[in-house]
N, C-alpha and C positions, 0 to 999 in steps of 0.2 A: 365799476369794478363792484361787487359784493363789499362791504364790509368786515374788513379780516378780523376783528376782535369777535366774529362770532366763529372763529375754528380752532380747533381743537386737534392737537396730534396725534396719532395711534401708532406708538412705539418707542424707541426701536426693537422690532423682530427680530430676536436671533435666531436665526431657522436654521437648526442642525442634523434635525432627524425628520422620518417621513412617516407618515401616516397614511391610513385610508378612512381613517374616521373623520366625518363631515366636520363637527367645532371642537377645537381642540386647543390647548394654551400655545398663546402665539410665539413659542419659539420650537412649534413643531409646523413641519410643511408634507402638502399631499407628495407632491414628489419631490426625488432630490435626485438627479443624474448624472452621472458621470462629474462628481466634484467629492472630493477627498478634504477629510479635518485635518485641517497642520497643527504642529506644534503651538501657535500663535492663539489658536483656536480660532482660527476663520475659515471658509470653505472656500477650496480650489481646484479650478477645472483638472481633472487627471494628463496624464502626457503618458507618453508613446501607446505602446508598448516598441520595446527593439527585440531584434531578431538574437538568439541566444548566441549563436554565430554568426557574427556580421558581415559582411560582403567586402573584402579586401580589394577594392577596385583598381588600386596600383602595385598587384601582385598579378605575373602572369598564370594564368588558367584559373584564377581565382572564381569561384561560386560559389554560392548559398548551398547549400546540403540539397538534396534531392529526397523530399519528404511525401511522403502517400499520404493514405489517411488517417491519419493520429488515432492514439486510443489511451496511452500512457506517459505517465515520467514519474522519475523515480532518483534519490539521492539519498546517499548513508554512505557512512563513516563504518571502514574494515579497520581489522586488523591490530595489534595491539595498541590502546588507545588512541584507537581513530584513526590512525597514522596513514590511512589508505582511503581516497575519497570515492568514488563511485557514482556517476550519474547512468542510470538508463532509461533507455527509451521505447516504446513499442510505436512502430506503424506497419500496417497493412498486416503480414501474417509473420514477420520476424520479431524477435527483440535485440538492442543495439546498446552498445556501451561507446561513451562520447571521448572520444582520444583530442584534447582540444589542440594536441602539438602538431596534429595532421590537419587546422583547419585552415590553413591558408592555401594548401593542396586541395582542399576539399573535398577533403578525406578524413570530416570530423568526430563521425559514426563509424565504427565499426560491427557486424552481423555477429553477437552471438549464438543464437537460436531461430532457426526458420527454415523454410523449402531448400533446396539444393540451390538455386538461381541466387539465393542471394550469398552465398559461400560462406554459411556459418560456420562458426566452431562446433555446431551440432544441428544434424539434420533434423527436425522434428515439422510436423505437421501442425498447423496452431488455428489454421481455417477461421480467421476471424472474419467477421460480418459488422455490420450496419445498425442491428437489429437491437431491440433493447434491452442490454444485458449489463451486470454490474462493469464499471471499470477493471483493468486492470488491478490484480490486488498484488501489495507486497510488502513486508516484511523483515526486520532485521532479527538476525540469531546471532547468539558470541559466534557463530560459525560462517558465517555468511548469511545473502540474501534470499528466502522463500519468494520466486514468482509464480503466480498463475496469471498467464495470459489470456487477455481475452480471446475467447475462439470456440466454436462448438466442442465439447468436451477435450479441452485443451488440458496436456497433462502437467500440471505443477512441475515446474522447475526450478533447480538449486544453482547459485553462483558464488563460488568466494571470494571474489578477485579476481580471481586467474583461470578457475576453472569452472566452467559449466555441464551441469548433467542432470539427468530425471531426478525427483527428486525419489530418494529410499528405490526400492525395487518394487517393480506393478506384478511381477508371477512370482510361481512357484519354482526354485533349484530341481536340478536333473538328481534320480535319486541313483546312489551309488550302488557297486555291487560288491561281497565281499571272497573271499577265498581263505584257507582255512585248512586242518590236517584231518587226513581220511584213513577210511582202510582199505588198503589193495590199492594196485593200479603199482606203476612203475617211475611217473616224474612225481619225486618228489622233493621236500628243501630240507636237508637237517640241518636241526640245529646242532654246531659244534659243541662234541662231548657229552650231548645227553641224548642225540637220536630220534628227538623229536621232528617229527616230518614237518614242513611247511607247506601242502601242496594246494589245490583247489577244494571249491567246493562241494558239499556231498554228491555236485548233482554227475561227478564222476569226467569233465568236461577236463583238458589239459589244462594245466600252469597257465598262469596268466603269460602273456609277451613280454617279453623283456628280463625275466627272471631264468638264470643257468642251473642246469641241474646239478646238484651238488649241493653244497654244504652250505650255509648261512655262512655270511661274515661274523667273524667277532663282534663285530660293534653291535651287531645289535641285541647280543647280552643272551643273557637264560629266560627260556619262555616264564612269564606271568602269569596269563590268562588263563581262567579255569577256576572249578571249583574240588577241590582235595576230601575225599573219604577216606576213614579210615577202613583197611583190608582185617583179615585173619592173618594171626599170628602162626608162625613155624617154630619149629626146634630152634633152627637154625638161629632164629631173631628173637629166640625169648634166651638161648645163650648168650649172645650177643647184647642181651639190652635196647634192642631196637624192634619197631613196629613198622607194620607193612601198611600200603594205601593205597590210593589209585585214583585216579582224577576220573570223575565223575562224566557222563554226557550232559554236554552244555549247546545252547542255543543265543544265538546272540542276532543282535539286527543293528544298522545304524543310518544314520542319516544326515543330511549338511545344512550348514548353513553358511552366505556368503556375508561378507562387511565390507562396507564402502570407506571411502578418504577420509570421512567424515564420521565414521564410528555408527551408519544406520547399519540395522541388521535384516535381512531377509526373511522369510516366509520360511520355517523348516520345509525339508524336502519331503520328496516319498522316504518311505522305510526299505530298507532291502529287504530279500527274502532271507530267511532262517540259512545261520550259518554255524553246525552241527560241527561242536567238537566231541568225535568218539570215546568211548570208555575205554580206558584202559585196563590193563591187567593188574593182578597183584603185586607189588613192588616194593623193596626199600627207596626210601628216602623221596615220594612220588612228586615231591615240589620239583626234582627235577625233569617232570614229565610234563611240566606246564608246557603249553604251545602259545606260537604267536600267530596275530590274525592278519592280513591282509589287506587292506579297503579298496577299491579302486573305482577305476571312473567316477570321482570325483568331480562337480557339478567347474564348468567354468564361469565365472560371473562375466556381465556387462559390465563396460568400459568406467571406472570408478572401484573395481572389485580391488583390495587389497591385502585381502585375507578371506581365509575360509574355517571355518568349523565343524570339524567334526564328533559327530553326535551318534555315543552309543547308550545300549540299555546296558544292566547288568546281565548274568546268566540267568537269562528265562525258565530254563528249568529248577534251579535250585534257588532264585531270591524272590523275595515277594513282592516285587513292582515290577513293570512294565516301560517304566517312565525312560525318557532319554537322557543322557546326562553329559558336559563336554568333557573332551578328552584333554587332558592338561598337554601343553604343546611337547611333540616330543615323546611324552611319557615321563617325563624328566620331573621327579618327584619335587615339590614344593614349588613349583614354576607353574605359573598359571599368567601369562599372557592373555594379549587380545585375540587371538586366534591361535586354532590349533596349528594352522601350516599359514604363515604370514605370505605366500603370495599367492598368483593366480594362476599359475602355470602348471602346478603338479598334478598327477591325477592318481599316483596313487598313494596310502600311507601305510607305512607298518605300525601296526598296534599292539603294542606290549604294556597296555594299561590294564591292572589289577581291577577288580569288581571295587578293592576299599577305597581308592583312588577317585572314585564317580562320584563328585558330591553337588558338582553344580547344576541346576536344573537349567536347560536353555532358554534364552524369551522366548515367547511365540507371537511372531508380529501375523500380521494380516497385509496383504500386496497391496500396496498403494492404488486405489484407482482416485480419478478424476475428481476435484474439489471445488469449491468456487473462493472460499473465504479463510483464512489463516490470520492468527495473531498468539504471538506467547503469550503466556503467563505462569507463573508457577516454576520457573527453571523448565516451560518444555511448548514443544508446539501444541494450538489447538486447533486443527482443521473442521469446516465443517460446511454444510450444504452442499451434502456428494452425490455424483451422481445416480440418477435412480433411490436417492436417500435423503430429502433436502432435508430432513429434520434432524440428522444424525449430526453430534456434535462429539468427537472424539481426538483425545488427548494421544500424543506421543511419549514415548520414554525420557525422563528426566537428562539434557545433554546430548539426545539423541531424536534430533529436531525430524527426521523423514520415517520413523519407524512406530508404527503403531499396532499395539497390542493386540490381540482377541481378545474380546470381554469386557474393554474399559469404554466401551460405546454409551452415551449422554444421549438420553433426549428429551430437552430443557422441556417442550411441550408434548403433554401425555398423547397428545393427539397426531403427533409425529410433525405440525404446521412447517414450515419452511423456515430456517432460520437464514435470515437478510442482513445479520451485522454481529461485531464481535468486536471487542473495546475491554483492555486492560484498565483496571484501575484498584487503587492500594486497597487489598484483602477479598479478591475475588475478578470475573471476568465477566463484562457484562455481557450478555447475549440475547440478542433480538428476534423474534419475528415482527411480522407486518405488526399483528397488532396490541403483542404482549411486550412487556423488560423483565429479562430474567436476569440472575445473580447468581456466577457458577462459584462457590469459596471449597475452600479446602476443610474439609473431616479432619477435627484435632481429634476427635476419639474412635477411625480407621487410619492405619495405615495406610497410605497411597490411594483414599478414597475422595471421594467428591461428593456435594450435594448443591441441589438447586432450591433457589429461594426466588418467588414471584416477587417482582420490586413493583409492577404495575401489570394491573392485566385489561387495562385498554389501551394502553399507550405502547407502540413502536415503531420501527425502524424501517422505511421504505429502500433507504440506500447506503449501502456501510460505507460508500464512500464519503458521506455526507458527514460522518462525524468526525468529530475535532474538540480538543480541552482550552478551554480561557485560562488566563492568567490566575483568577484566583480558585480553579481546581473546577469550575462548572463543563458539566459535559455537554454538547450540543449535537444534536442531529435530525435529522427532517423525518418526521413521522405525515401519517397522510394526512390530517390537515394541517400542517404548518410544521413550524422550530421548536422541539422542547428542548428543556435542560435539565440535570440535573447537576445536584449538588448535596453533600450532607443526604444522601440518598434519598433526596424528596425530588419528584416531578414535576416541574411547571413550566407552561408556556411561555413562549420569547417571544413569539412573532403576533401577538395579538391587534397591533395596532395596523402590520398589514394583513391582516386575514382576509381583506378585499383584494387586496391586489395578487397573493397565494392563491384565489381562484381561478386565475389565468393560466396555468403551471398545464404544462399536457401533461397528462397522470400516466397517458400511456407509456412515459417518457421519466417519469421520477427515479427509476431503478435506476437511472446513469447520472443522477447528481452528483459533483464533488467538489469538498472544501478542506479547506488547510486557513489555520492560524495564522495572520501575519503581523509579525514580531515588533516589525519597523512602525505599522500605521495602527499595531493592537486591534488590529480585527477580525472576528471571521467573516470569511467569505466563501460564498457558494453559489456555483454555477446551478443553473436549473434552465429546463427547456419551459420556456414562457410561448404563448398564445397557440397555436399551430407547428411550431419549431420541431425540428427534427432534430434541434443540437441543444448547448445547454447554453444560449444567448444571451442569459439576462445572469449578471453576478449580482447577490444580494450580501452586503456587508453589515455584521451587527458588532458594534464596538460597548456592547454592554450596558448601553443605555437605548439607544433607535439604530434602525435602517437607514440606509442606502441604496443605490442601485447604480451598476456601469452595466455599459457594453461593451467596451474595445477589445472586448475577444470573446470568440466560441471556444468553449474550455472542454474537452475529453476527460482532460485530469490535469491536476495543480498539486505540486511540490515546494517544500521549502527548503533550499540546502541547509544541510549540518553543520558549515561550517561559520568564520566569522560573519560574512557576508549575510549569510540568512536572505538570499534572495529567493521570491516569489515565483517560480514557475508555470508557465500554463502548457500545457501539448495541446495541438489545437489550430486554430483560426484567427487570422487575426486581418483588417480590411485597409488596406492602401490603394493609393488611385495608380491605373494601367497608365502605358503609355502613348504616343500618340496627341495630337492638339487638341482631339476631345475625351480627355480617358475619364474613363468610368472606373467604378466601384469593382476591384477585383478582391475576389477572397485568398489567401497566401496561407500552407498549410504550415505547421511547424511548431518550433520550442519558442516561447516568448517570456521575455524579461519584463513583467509588470514594472511600471513606474520607473523608467527609462526609456532612453529615447539615443540617436544613433543619427548623422548624418544621411547614410547610406538607406538610411529606410525612410520615407514619407505615408505616416499614418493617415487614415481618410479624415477629413476635418468631422470633428463630432459634438454636437452641441449639447452644452453644459445648461442642465437646466434645475433653476428653483423655483417651486411654485408652492405657493401658500396653501393654507386650508381657508375655509370659509371665513372672511372677517364680517365679525358682526353676530345678528342671531333672528330668530322669528319675531321679535317685539315690533308690528309693525308700527309701533309709537315713537319708536328712536330710529325713524329714517334720517340719512345722511346724503350731503352729496361730495363723495373724496374729490379733490382737486388737484394736490400733487403728490407723487409721489418722489421720494430722497432715497437714494441707493447710496449706503455706505461699501465702499469699495478697497482697492488695496494695487498699489502700482505691480504692474507684471512686467510686460514686455512691449514693443514698438509694433504694432498688430497687423499698424498698414500696408507694411513692408515683409510683412509673412513673417514664418518663425526664421531664427536663425539658423542660413546656409541652406534655407530650402526654396530659396527662389520667393520672389511676392505672390502675397496674398491673393484669395479671391475678394470681390469687391465688396463685399459686403464686411468683409474683416476690418475690426476698431467700431462696426457697429451694434448695439445692446437694442437686444427686441424687450419690448415690453408691451403684454395686454391685459385686456380686465374683462375677466365675466364678472356678471351681475344676477341677483335674486335666484339663484340656484340651478341657474340655466349654464349648458356646457359650450353655449353658442357665443365666442369674442364679439366683446362689447363695443370694445375701445383699441384701437393698436394705434404704440406709436412706438421710434426709434432715436434714442440718444449715441452719442458719440461715447465710446468708453472713457477715454480722456477729454474734461472738459478744453476748448481750443484757445481759452484765456490762459490754463493752467496747468498746461503739459509739464509732464514730470521728466530729466532728463534721462536718457537712454545711454547706453555703450555704444561709442561711435568709434570709429580709427583716429585711435592717439599711441601717444607713448607713455611708457612711463614715466610718471614726473611731468612730462611735457602737456599739451594741450592738446584740443579736441579741434575738428576742423572751422569749428565755429569761432574758434579762438577764446574757449571756455577755459578755464585750468582745470583739469581733469582731477576728481577725487571720486572717493567711495562715500557713496550717498545707500543712507538703509532704506528700503522700501517703507514710503510714509503711508496711511491713511487718508482717502479724501472721499468727496462725496458730490453724485451728479444729481440730477433731477430730472424728473418725465412730469409734462403737464398732462393731465388727464382732468376728464367730469363726465359722472355719472348720476346726474340729477335723482334725487329722493331716490336712494336703493335701498334696501332693506340687507343685503350681505353683497360682497364682492369678491373676487378671490383674483389675487396676481401672479404672469408668470413671466419670468425672466428668462430669457433665452440668449443666449452666445455661442457663437462657433469660434475657440481660439484657447487662449491661455489668461481667464480672468480669476480673481479673488474675492470672495463675497465678505463683510461683515453684516452687515445689515440692512433693515430699511426699515424707514417709517412715512406714513401718511397723512397729510392734510387734511381734513373732513371739515365743511360748513353744516351744522342743522339745520332741519327746513327750515324750525320755528324759531330761526335767528338767537340761539340762545344757547350755549356750550352744552351740549352734551357730552353725559356722563359716563364711562367703560371702566367694568369692574376689571381691579389690578390683576 
């Protein structure tokens, strides 16, 4: 045996983060997989996930929900002060809402929107597929949730917790027709007390069906529409001190606009044909000859329409404008409600509104066409990446989150490059293309106007669902060459340490990456498609200092619940053991709760791996021979018996493997195994006992805090320059650190840098 006085100990190495660099500080590893940082500062193997809807095995007809191909997941709080919680998901071609009270009956999810086969509240064609696309987009507004399903030209939807409908109006309403006085004919409608006749338009057609020949009801009041001009005076008028006048020939047009339950406005309909008011003769009190108008065939809106605005021009023959104006409700002076007609049934409207009452010009929305991105900022919605126009950014009216006004479009990139991400921040809206970052900010010097500022000309975002914010205010996202963070308007890379690993991303699928910030673990988590995977098969975790990775789920989308639980939910796949004597792994599609487990679901056994960087350096004068590895661990569970409630574990449970590579070569030069717990000092575990009683072995039952301990693995690598350790275990274990005893080649102590 060699003389032990020539041994030098390297360590302890407290490995907590991963890096692709060759030589790094001793607390950095080249790979940390399926381990998480505990509050005590150790690394412990991840556990779970658990199905969000468990299987109630003791309940008749209890089954797991039947999930198809998962695409999206989202949680929000709606109503006053967030009193209503809503969990939404998309799989296949439908959007579902979670109704947990029906979980035991197997009906935990109810279809909100989709094809008729899913019996949804709203029948729409979503046409989802597995091509590389953005995940579904979800955004909460004060009125409800904007939903952009994943699918070919899927129309945006809006859900307020009770009703789901398409967002806004996607078409122009029908054109109304007009009826008014004419000269000649028999079918007139005389105004009470004036002789003014209400009939049809100058076309000479019969009066509209539903009106009775005769005098108008007194409730209609005197006519007020038209322009009065002074006439010639006669002797009788002069003697009485009165003037004569007439109603000038007038010309009017009308249009209509729909209003839905959330205040969204439709585009303005086409204008009616000219409605002619004929010129009258010279009479005393010409104001008593003013007529009324009747607007007919007013368009009926789609589901969700609760009112319509009737729009009319002033007298086109005598006014100096051809603009449309909103008619006040029922022509009641001083009353301006949200709609001229507060229903979606009436198709006629009597117009007795003088031009002087026409004050408010209507908003001029455009039809809502499919788009891929949506966020709220400045009290309004912002949609981007429109069908056929991917570089367009379009804000809504304030408070009307489905109403896009004509002429308010913004093109952040002058070349019209596709917008690939939106994220609100204090003072503006971050807008990304694949290669550029912009900031859209409010223009203080122009009312309701915005300006665009370039934040970085060469760094953009490739995956809109990868954007999340850290507690310190740093916004993180995935770019073409890694992850970047923005803080105090400064953009800097945050993934240089794993640059080498990120080269293995399936770049054709980068757009589908999804991320969220875990408030419990205090980590940014982003799922990426690694190697040749078409799915997001690896989750990269960033705690602000370093990166680790995990492979427990394949996430199509991820969210964090907005309640006190702050659960992290994944929509996608997890792997479990199948049935039978020789079970094989099976991918199960569903909604998964991370870092939790249930007895009715057995995840596949996963390896938790800690791999060091190369220890040592290129100095060949400093060769040494590693002899012993000391592993500092902490008590967890008794793995030889399998996980609690899941039956016996595999034969290798309780056996931890240690492999060693040397001198920059990736082939294993030495491998050994050690028991997770030394047989001479095995810790006590929970067993069958009663409170205050004794265990089966007769010892007094007690609470014990899990203690640290160490175990050792004997290795021997004679005269090596560098070496790398790999510790791997299938099951529950907790790592504190490691140290290595080495023997120098020249039998003298080797000096190590601190």
